[in-house]
C-alpha positions in Angstrom: -16.3 -73.1 -53.5 -17.9 -76.2 -54.8 -14.9 -77.2 -56.8 -12.6 -77.2 -53.7 -15.0 -79.3 -51.8 -15.4 -81.7 -54.6 -11.8 -82.0 -55.3 -10.0 -84.8 -53.5 -7.5 -84.2 -51.0 -4.6 -86.6 -50.7 -2.6 -88.3 -47.8 1.2 -87.1 -47.6 3.3 -89.6 -48.9 6.5 -88.0 -47.7 8.0 -86.5 -44.6 7.9 -83.0 -45.9 4.2 -83.6 -46.8 3.6 -84.7 -43.2 5.1 -81.8 -42.0 3.2 -79.2 -43.9 -0.1 -81.0 -43.0 1.1 -80.9 -39.2 2.2 -77.3 -39.8 -1.5 -76.5 -40.9 -3.1 -78.5 -38.3 -0.9 -76.6 -35.6 -1.6 -73.2 -37.2 -5.3 -73.8 -37.3 -5.2 -74.7 -33.6 -3.7 -71.4 -32.8 -6.1 -69.4 -34.9 -9.5 -71.1 -33.8 -8.1 -70.9 -30.1 -7.7 -67.1 -30.7 -11.1 -66.3 -31.5 -13.9 -68.8 -32.5 -14.4 -71.0 -35.4 -16.8 -68.5 -37.8 -13.8 -66.0 -36.8 -11.3 -68.1 -38.2 -10.3 -68.2 -42.1 -8.6 -70.7 -44.6 -6.2 -67.5 -45.3 -5.7 -66.8 -41.9 -4.6 -70.6 -41.2 -2.2 -70.6 -44.3 -0.4 -66.9 -43.4 0.2 -68.7 -39.7 1.6 -72.0 -41.4 3.6 -69.8 -43.9 2.0 -72.1 -46.9 0.1 -71.0 -50.0 -3.6 -71.2 -49.9 -3.6 -74.1 -52.8 -1.3 -76.2 -50.5 -4.1 -75.9 -47.9 -6.7 -77.6 -50.2 -4.3 -80.6 -51.3 -4.8 -82.1 -47.4 -8.5 -80.4 -46.3 -11.4 -79.8 -48.5 -12.4 -76.6 -46.1 -12.3 -75.0 -42.7 -14.7 -77.5 -41.3 -12.7 -80.6 -42.4 -9.4 -79.1 -40.5 -11.6 -78.0 -37.5 -13.0 -81.8 -37.7 -9.6 -83.3 -37.6 -8.4 -81.1 -34.3 -11.6 -82.2 -32.7 -11.2 -85.7 -33.5 -7.6 -85.8 -32.3 -8.3 -83.9 -28.9 -11.2 -86.3 -28.2 -9.2 -89.4 -29.1 -6.5 -88.3 -26.7 -9.0 -88.0 -24.2 -10.6 -91.1 -24.6 -7.2 -92.8 -24.7 -6.0 -91.5 -21.5 -9.4 -92.1 -19.5 -9.1 -95.7 -20.8 -6.0 -96.1 -19.3 -6.9 -94.7 -16.2 -10.2 -96.8 -16.0 -8.1 -100.2 -16.6 -5.8 -99.4 -13.7 -6.2 -101.2 -10.2 -7.8 -99.5 -7.3 -11.3 -99.2 -5.2 -13.8 -96.6 -6.3 -12.4 -93.7 -4.5 -8.7 -94.3 -6.0 -10.6 -94.6 -9.6 -12.9 -91.5 -9.1 -9.4 -89.4 -8.2 -7.9 -90.7 -11.5 -10.8 -89.8 -13.6 -11.1 -86.2 -12.2 -7.5 -85.8 -12.2 -7.1 -86.8 -15.8 -9.7 -84.8 -16.9 -8.3 -81.7 -15.3 -4.7 -82.4 -16.3 -5.8 -82.7 -20.0 -7.8 -79.7 -20.1 -4.8 -77.6 -18.4 -2.4 -78.9 -20.9 -4.8 -78.5 -23.8 -6.6 -75.7 -23.1 -6.7 -74.8 -26.8 -7.8 -77.7 -28.2 -10.6 -78.4 -25.5 -11.6 -74.7 -26.4 -12.0 -76.0 -29.9 -13.6 -79.2 -29.0 -16.4 -77.4 -26.8 -17.2 -75.2 -29.9 -17.8 -78.2 -31.9 -21.4 -78.5 -30.7 -22.3 -75.6 -33.1 -20.1 -76.6 -35.9 -20.8 -80.6 -36.2 -23.4 -81.9 -33.9 -22.9 -85.5 -34.7 -19.3 -85.5 -34.2 -20.2 -83.8 -30.9 -22.8 -86.4 -29.8 -20.5 -89.3 -31.2 -17.8 -88.0 -28.6 -20.1 -87.8 -25.5 -21.4 -91.1 -26.4 -18.1 -92.7 -26.5 -17.1 -91.0 -23.0 -20.6 -92.3 -21.8 -19.8 -95.6 -22.9 -16.5 -95.9 -21.5 -17.8 -94.9 -17.9 -20.9 -96.9 -18.0 -18.8 -100.1 -18.8 -16.5 -99.1 -16.0 -19.3 -98.3 -13.6 -20.9 -101.8 -14.3 -17.7 -103.5 -13.7 -17.3 -101.5 -10.4 -20.8 -102.8 -9.5 -19.8 -106.4 -10.2 -17.0 -106.0 -7.6 -19.6 -104.6 -4.9 -18.1 -101.1 -5.1 -21.0 -99.5 -6.6 -24.7 -99.8 -5.7 -27.6 -100.7 -8.0 -27.9 -97.1 -10.0 -28.5 -96.9 -13.7 -24.8 -97.1 -15.1 -25.7 -94.6 -17.9 -27.3 -92.0 -15.5 -24.4 -92.4 -13.4 -22.0 -92.0 -16.1 -23.7 -88.9 -17.4 -23.7 -87.1 -13.8 -20.0 -88.0 -13.5 -19.1 -86.3 -17.0 -21.3 -83.5 -15.6 -19.5 -82.7 -12.4 -16.0 -83.1 -14.1 -17.3 -80.6 -16.7 -18.6 -77.9 -14.5 -15.7 -78.2 -12.5 -13.7 -77.6 -15.5 -15.8 -74.7 -16.5 -15.5 -72.9 -13.0 -11.9 -73.5 -12.4 -10.4 -73.7 -15.6 -12.4 -72.0 -18.1 -14.2 -69.3 -16.9 -11.4 -68.1 -14.7 -8.7 -69.6 -16.1 -6.3 -71.0 -13.2 -6.3 -74.6 -11.7 -8.2 -77.0 -9.9 -7.6 -77.0 -6.0 -7.0 -80.5 -4.5 -9.4 -79.4 -2.2 -12.0 -79.4 -4.9 -11.4 -82.4 -6.4 -11.5 -84.0 -3.0 -15.1 -82.5 -2.3 -16.3 -83.9 -5.7 -15.1 -87.5 -4.9 -16.8 -87.3 -1.4 -20.0 -86.0 -3.2 -19.9 -88.8 -5.7 -19.4 -91.4 -3.5 -21.7 -90.5 -0.8 -24.1 -87.9 -1.9 -25.5 -85.0 0.1 -28.0 -86.5 2.4 -27.0 -86.2 5.9 -29.3 -89.2 7.0 -31.7 -86.9 9.2 -35.2 -88.0 8.6 -37.2 -86.3 6.2 -40.0 -84.3 7.1 -43.1 -84.6 5.1 -42.8 -81.4 2.7 -45.1 -78.9 3.5 -45.9 -75.8 1.5 -46.6 -72.5 2.9 -49.7 -70.9 1.2 -49.2 -67.5 0.1 -51.8 -64.8 2.1 -53.4 -62.2 -0.1 -52.3 -58.8 1.0 -55.0 -56.7 -0.2 -52.8 -55.1 -2.7 -53.7 -55.0 -6.3 -50.8 -54.9 -8.9 -51.3 -52.4 -11.4 -49.9 -53.3 -15.0 -48.9 -50.3 -17.3 -49.3 -50.8 -20.9 -45.9 -50.9 -22.4 -44.7 -48.2 -24.5 -44.1 -48.0 -28.5 -40.7 -48.2 -27.7 -40.8 -50.6 -25.1 -42.9 -53.1 -27.6 -40.3 -52.6 -30.3 -37.5 -53.5 -28.0 -39.5 -56.7 -27.0 -40.1 -57.6 -30.6 -36.3 -57.1 -31.1 -35.4 -59.6 -28.3 -38.0 -62.2 -29.4 -36.9 -62.1 -32.9 -33.5 -62.5 -31.9 -34.1 -65.3 -29.5 -35.9 -67.3 -32.5 -33.1 -66.3 -35.0 -30.1 -67.4 -32.7 -31.9 -70.6 -31.4 -32.5 -72.0 -34.9 -29.7 -70.9 -36.8 -27.0 -69.6 -34.2 -25.3 -66.3 -33.6 -22.9 -66.4 -36.3 -25.4 -67.2 -39.1 -27.8 -64.6 -38.0 -27.8 -61.1 -39.2 -29.0 -57.9 -37.7 -31.2 -57.5 -40.7 -32.9 -60.8 -40.1 -33.7 -60.1 -36.7 -35.3 -56.6 -37.6 -37.1 -58.2 -40.7 -38.6 -60.8 -38.0 -39.5 -58.4 -35.4 -41.1 -55.9 -38.2 -39.1 -53.0 -37.2 -36.6 -50.9 -39.3 -33.0 -51.6 -39.4 -32.5 -48.2 -37.9 -34.5 -48.8 -35.1 -32.5 -51.7 -33.9 -29.5 -49.4 -32.9 -32.1 -47.4 -30.7 -31.9 -50.1 -28.1 -28.7 -52.2 -29.0 -25.6 -51.1 -30.0 -24.5 -54.8 -31.7 -25.7 -58.3 -32.1 -23.7 -59.1 -29.0 -25.4 -56.5 -26.9 -28.6 -58.4 -27.9 -27.3 -61.8 -27.2 -26.1 -60.5 -23.6 -29.3 -59.3 -23.0 -31.0 -62.6 -24.0 -28.6 -64.4 -21.7 -29.4 -62.4 -18.6 -33.3 -62.7 -19.4 -32.9 -66.6 -19.5 -31.3 -66.4 -16.4 -34.0 -64.2 -14.6 -36.6 -66.8 -16.1 -34.8 -69.8 -15.0 -34.2 -68.4 -11.3 -38.1 -67.2 -11.3 -39.0 -70.9 -12.2 -36.9 -72.4 -9.7 -38.2 -70.1 -6.9 -41.6 -70.8 -8.1 -41.0 -74.6 -8.1 -39.5 -74.7 -4.4 -41.8 -71.9 -2.8 -42.5 -72.9 0.7 -40.3 -76.0 0.9 -37.9 -76.1 4.0 -35.9 -79.2 3.6 -32.8 -79.0 1.5 -33.2 -82.3 -0.1 -36.8 -81.6 -1.3 -35.7 -78.2 -2.4 -33.3 -80.0 -4.6 -35.7 -82.5 -5.9 -38.0 -80.0 -7.2 -35.2 -77.4 -8.2 -34.1 -80.1 -10.6 -37.7 -80.9 -11.7 -38.0 -77.1 -12.7 -34.8 -76.8 -14.4 -35.3 -80.0 -16.7 -39.0 -78.3 -17.3 -37.3 -75.1 -18.3 -34.8 -76.6 -20.6 -38.0 -78.7 -22.2 -39.6 -75.4 -23.0 -36.7 -73.7 -24.1 -34.6 -76.2 -25.9 -33.6 -74.2 -28.7 -33.1 -71.2 -26.4 -30.9 -72.8 -24.2 -28.1 -73.1 -27.0 -27.8 -69.1 -26.7 -26.5 -69.5 -23.5 -24.0 -72.4 -24.6 -23.1 -70.3 -27.7 -22.2 -67.3 -25.3 -19.6 -68.7 -23.9 -17.7 -68.1 -26.9 -19.2 -65.3 -28.5 -19.4 -63.1 -24.9 -17.4 -64.8 -22.4 -18.2 -62.1 -19.8 -22.0 -62.7 -20.0 -21.8 -66.3 -20.0 -19.3 -66.2 -16.9 -22.2 -63.7 -15.2 -24.8 -66.3 -15.9 -23.2 -69.2 -14.3 -21.8 -67.3 -11.3 -25.3 -65.7 -10.8 -26.7 -69.1 -10.8 -24.0 -70.4 -8.4 -24.3 -67.6 -5.9 -27.6 -68.4 -4.9 -27.1 -72.0 -4.6 -24.3 -71.8 -2.6 -26.4 -69.8 -0.1 -29.1 -72.5 0.1 -26.7 -75.2 0.3 -25.0 -73.7 3.2 -28.4 -73.3 4.8 -29.3 -76.8 4.3 -25.8 -77.9 6.0 -26.5 -75.3 8.9 -29.8 -76.9 9.4 -28.4 -80.4 9.4 -30.2 -81.6 6.4 -27.1 -82.3 4.1 -23.5 -83.3 4.7 -21.1 -80.4 5.5 -19.2 -80.2 2.1 -17.6 -77.3 0.4 -20.4 -75.4 -0.9 -19.3 -73.8 -4.0 -17.7 -77.4 -5.5 -21.1 -78.7 -4.5 -23.1 -76.1 -6.3 -21.2 -76.6 -9.6 -21.2 -80.3 -9.3 -25.0 -80.1 -9.1 -25.1 -77.7 -11.9 -23.2 -79.9 -14.0 -25.3 -82.6 -13.6 -28.3 -81.2 -14.2 -26.7 -79.6 -17.4 -25.7 -82.8 -18.8 -28.7 -84.7 -17.7 -30.7 -82.2 -19.2 -28.6 -82.1 -22.4 -28.6 -85.8 -23.1 -32.5 -86.7 -22.4 -34.5 -83.1 -23.0 -32.4 -80.9 -25.4 -30.8 -83.7 -27.8 -33.7 -85.8 -27.3 -37.1 -86.0 -28.9 -38.9 -87.1 -25.8 -41.6 -84.9 -24.4 -40.1 -84.7 -21.1 -37.3 -85.9 -18.8 -38.1 -89.9 -18.3 -39.3 -90.5 -14.8 -36.9 -93.4 -14.5 -33.7 -91.0 -15.4 -35.1 -88.6 -12.8 -35.6 -90.9 -10.1 -32.1 -92.0 -10.7 -30.4 -89.1 -10.8 -32.3 -87.7 -7.5 -31.1 -91.0 -5.7 -27.5 -90.6 -6.9 -27.3 -86.9 -5.9 -28.8 -87.8 -2.3 -26.9 -90.8 -2.0 -23.7 -91.4 -4.3 -22.6 -94.3 -5.9 -21.8 -96.4 -2.8 -24.8 -95.3 -0.7 -25.0 -93.2 2.6 -22.0 -92.9 4.4 -21.8 -94.8 7.8 
């Protein structure tokens, strides 16, 4: 392996060499898209391409090299298409429509490439961050120019750019990835309306009042956990630590049991596989997140205040679970069904709350499902950018305030 990595590859100098290299890239894209980066092998790529193993190493040093090139190509195409979109003429509504359409169309036509790109965070973090840095820079410059033209109000352009990416990503997640299909026009129109004018109905905001819990006189009885339950908890905590530090694929069941201090055989008394314990962790994180959110908004009645405190609780959750949060994102590739459950479970409660806020006239009437996923996307990407990927102790106050302002009033300000 060391000699192969050290060996220099060569750029193809003939039409035949170029064709062979392209055949390897096409085969690699198919192999990666069918499973995951970790499931794929150089041998499988060569078999699919119909070339000898030695031929592969003439063009690529290893599996990560060919994976990285596929990611670089996909990201370059998307950035070129967005650059062309951003340079076209039109008002803010037209540009937002084109941005979302470009993003959705690219994903729909390049599902395999996009799946590969989404996994790059767990293979090459630097490449993953560079891509988003480039995308944010594009949108930031666009928003600065739109502000100069009077199309966008005074908002932090980087916060707004990250929020826009979050909306596009989560609408893609909902309508193109979790449930492969297409993004309805009505979803795109709702997202544009939200991004331009926010959710605030303009109704005066009452001073927030929190209800005080009245003791019921009942005393909760806590039973000591059984030995079996203690072992199960130790295994879950050990798996959480291992997965968050090394990732799912680099962690073995033996490592989990060693950290938990239980025998290898004991693992199979509680979990049938490594995937099953990952699923349990995802469900547990979902429960913790919803419990924290409920505690944060307890007693609040106005949906706008609920959004503010709900976002605050979400960012605190990511701060307290920086590494563990990667478990949810990695589950999208390891166990798509539990990842879909995770996001749908969060969205269901969100949709109910938004509809109630609309019924009370606190927020503008918009499609609640589209709005729920848009808001989840904003929280997700702001949390990644300024908490999970950052060394900062907490979400910067300026970023938080700007994000809430954008959510409430949009890029243009309240709709008259």
